[in-house]
N, C-alpha and C positions, 0 to 999 in steps of 0.2 A: 552483592552476592549472587542475589534471586538471578538476575542476566547469567552469572557464571554458571547456576547450577541448570539455569535453562538452554544455553548452548551445549555445555554439555550431555546431558539428556538427549537434542536434537541432534549430535555429533552419536552419538552410541545408535540411536535407531536409525541411523542411515548405514552405521558401522555393521550394523545386524542383517542389513538386506543384502539376500540374495544376489550374485553379480547379475548385473541386466543379460537376459535373453534377448536374440534377434527381435521377437513376438515384442516384448518390451517395448524397443528402439522404434517399432513400427507402432504399436499404441501409442508413445509418446508423440511419433513424428502428427498419425490424427490427431490429439489434442491441441497440438500448437496449431495445425491446419484448423481445426474446429473455433478458433477465437477468432470473434468475428474482427474484421479490419477496421469497424471505430474504434474499440480496443487500441488507442493511439501509444500508452503509456503507461505500464506497470512498474512499481517500487518496493520492495521491501524493506524492511529494518526497526532497531528500535526495538523495548520491551514492553511488556505491560505483565501486570498481576492482580486479581480482584478474583474474590470467593472461590477460593484455593484450586483457582486456573492459572493459569499466567500462558504468555506467547509473544507472539509478535506482532507488529502493526504490516499492512499491505495499504498501500494508494494506487486509485486508478484516473486515467486520464480517458474520458469516452467523449467524444465527438456525436453530438446529438442535437436535435431539434428539426423543427422546420428550416424554411429555405429564408425567413426574415430571422431568425434567432439562432441557426446554426450554430454550434460552437463549441468547445472545450468545460466538458464538466468533471471534476476532481469528487472524488470516493475514497472513503479511507475505512478501512477493516482492519479488528480485531482475530486473528489469529489466533487458536489456542491448540496448545501443544497436548502430548500425551503421551504415558508411561505405553501404553496398549496397543497404542496405533501411530506408526512412523511420519503419517500423511496430515499435518495438519486439519484443524474444523474451524468455519467460518464463526464466529460468533455473534458480530456484529457488523452491522454496512450503515453508515451515513451520509449522506451530500457533505462535503465541503459547503456551507452557507458564504462563509466570506470570501470565498472565492468564484464560488460559481456566481456572486451577484454581481461579478466584474465583467460577466459577459465576455469573454474572451475566445478570440477566433482559433485560439489554438495555443497550446500548452505543453510544457515538460515539466517535471516533476523529481523530486530528490526526497528523500527521508530523512532528517538528522536528530538520531537518537543517541544522546550521549548515554556512555555504558554507566553511568554514577546515577543516574535521573531514569527510574525505572517508573511507568505510568504516565510520560511526556517523551511527546515527538514533535517536533516541527515538519512541516511541511512545505517543502518552500518550493515556489511556482516560478516558472520561467515561459515568459509569453513576448512575442513582436507581432508590434502594430502597425503593420505594413504602408497604411496610409499615412503615418505621424513618423513613420521611420525613428523608431524607437525600441527600445527593450522595457518589457513589465516587468518586475520582479517584486514576488507574493509571498510572504510567511506569516504561518501560519499555528501559533502551537496547538497542538491536542493533547488532553488527558485523556486517562484510562476509562472515566465514568462515560464511553461512547457518547463526546460532546469534544465537537470543536469551539475554539473561539480566537481571536484576534489575539497578539503576544501586545502586551503589554511595553509602552516605550521606555 
């Protein structure tokens, strides 16, 4: 139910925005061009609610480190929706330790947030080990209390 309400509020907020002007399109282009190349992947999904706030999750793959330990690092954010502002605000950002401890050379991500499971999202990571010629799939369940934990078997 809360998921439906949050989606409806977000849709209404976007519907009330004025049509984008050419200047706004230029601003958007500048924003996109300003994203550092080390941001390799970004996805959004799922929903959360706590302390009279609610919103959705966003996950990032950041390529970082020095020559010896350069690789993919995953972070999860909680973004809040508001009736006052159509642009979500960041509530919390956390590294996903269970994934980052794997020392992946590369990664792509997905978020699986089931509609009937508010406050729970699964971060799905796909990586490829070129030396071993194999895919590396990882799944980590994250909860709304800004903490991720490995899923139970």
